[in-house]
C-alpha positions in Angstrom: 0.0 0.0 0.0 1.4 3.3 -1.0 1.6 6.4 1.2 -0.2 8.1 -1.6 -3.4 6.0 -1.4 -5.1 8.2 1.3 -4.2 11.3 -0.5 -5.6 9.9 -3.8 -8.8 8.6 -2.3 -9.6 12.1 -0.7 -8.3 14.1 -3.5 -11.7 14.9 -5.0 -13.7 14.5 -1.8 -16.3 17.2 -1.3 -14.9 19.8 1.2 -17.8 22.2 1.0 -20.5 20.4 2.8 -22.5 22.7 5.1 -23.3 21.4 8.6 -27.1 21.1 9.0 -27.3 23.5 11.8 -25.4 26.0 9.8 -27.8 25.5 6.6 -30.7 25.8 8.8 -29.5 29.1 10.5 -28.5 30.6 7.1 -31.7 29.5 5.4 -33.7 31.2 8.3 -31.7 34.4 7.9 -32.5 34.7 4.2 -36.2 34.2 5.1 -36.1 36.9 7.6 -34.7 39.3 5.0 -37.3 38.2 2.5 -40.1 38.6 5.0 -38.9 42.1 5.7 -38.7 42.9 2.0 -41.9 41.4 0.6 -45.0 42.3 2.5 -47.1 40.8 -0.2 -45.6 37.3 0.6 -45.2 37.7 4.3 -47.7 35.2 5.3 -46.4 32.6 3.0 -42.8 33.3 4.1 -43.7 33.2 7.8 -45.3 29.8 7.2 -42.3 28.6 5.4 -40.0 29.8 8.1 -42.1 28.1 10.7 -42.2 24.8 8.8 -38.3 25.0 8.4 -37.4 26.0 11.8 -39.9 24.2 14.0 -40.9 21.1 12.0 -37.7 20.6 9.9 -39.7 18.5 7.4 -38.2 20.0 4.2 -35.2 18.3 2.8 -31.7 19.9 2.8 -31.6 20.6 -1.0 -34.7 22.8 -0.6 -33.1 24.6 2.2 -30.0 25.1 0.1 -32.1 26.4 -2.7 -33.7 29.1 -0.4 -30.3 29.8 1.3 -28.9 30.7 -2.4 -31.8 32.8 -3.5 -30.7 35.6 -5.7 -31.6 38.7 -3.7 -31.6 40.8 -6.8 -34.6 38.8 -8.2 -36.3 37.9 -5.1 -39.9 38.3 -6.5 -39.2 35.7 -9.2 -37.5 33.5 -6.7 -40.4 33.6 -4.2 -42.8 32.7 -6.9 -40.7 29.7 -8.0 -40.5 28.6 -4.5 -44.3 29.0 -4.1 -44.8 26.7 -7.0 -42.4 24.0 -5.7 -43.8 24.3 -2.1 -47.4 25.5 -2.3 -49.1 27.3 0.5 -51.6 24.6 1.0 -48.8 22.1 1.6 -47.2 24.3 4.2 -50.7 24.8 5.9 -51.3 21.0 5.9 -47.9 20.4 7.6 -48.7 22.9 10.2 -52.1 21.6 11.0 -50.8 18.0 11.2 -48.2 19.1 13.6 -50.7 21.0 15.7 -52.9 17.7 15.6 -50.0 15.6 16.9 -49.2 18.1 19.7 -52.8 18.0 20.9 -52.8 14.3 20.9 -49.6 14.1 22.7 -51.0 16.5 25.4 -54.1 14.2 25.8 -52.0 11.1 26.1 -49.8 12.7 28.7 -52.9 13.8 30.6 -54.2 10.4 30.5 -51.1 8.7 31.7 -50.9 11.1 34.6 -54.5 10.4 35.5 -54.0 6.7 35.3 -50.8 7.0 37.4 -52.6 8.9 40.2 -55.4 6.4 40.5 
């Protein structure tokens, strides 16, 4: 085995991978800027931010796409995102999360009541 084998195997390894927390933080920062700039899309962007920040259900490539939005053409970029991730989809994710939260509270309460008997 040559001493060059480890070097050769890592020669073209991807070095620019972003840590998930950093990607999340940068995506939220871009969304905050967009929320401030585009009052006509504010509700949609706030829902998108909530889904990304609190539910974390969107894939990393979607976060990367949002993070890399061209800030000179934000109106067109927002419209593209709205076609890729429709408002009704975000609403459905948020309502499902609320249903799950309500179900968890009922379960916890039921377990507490059972334990206290």
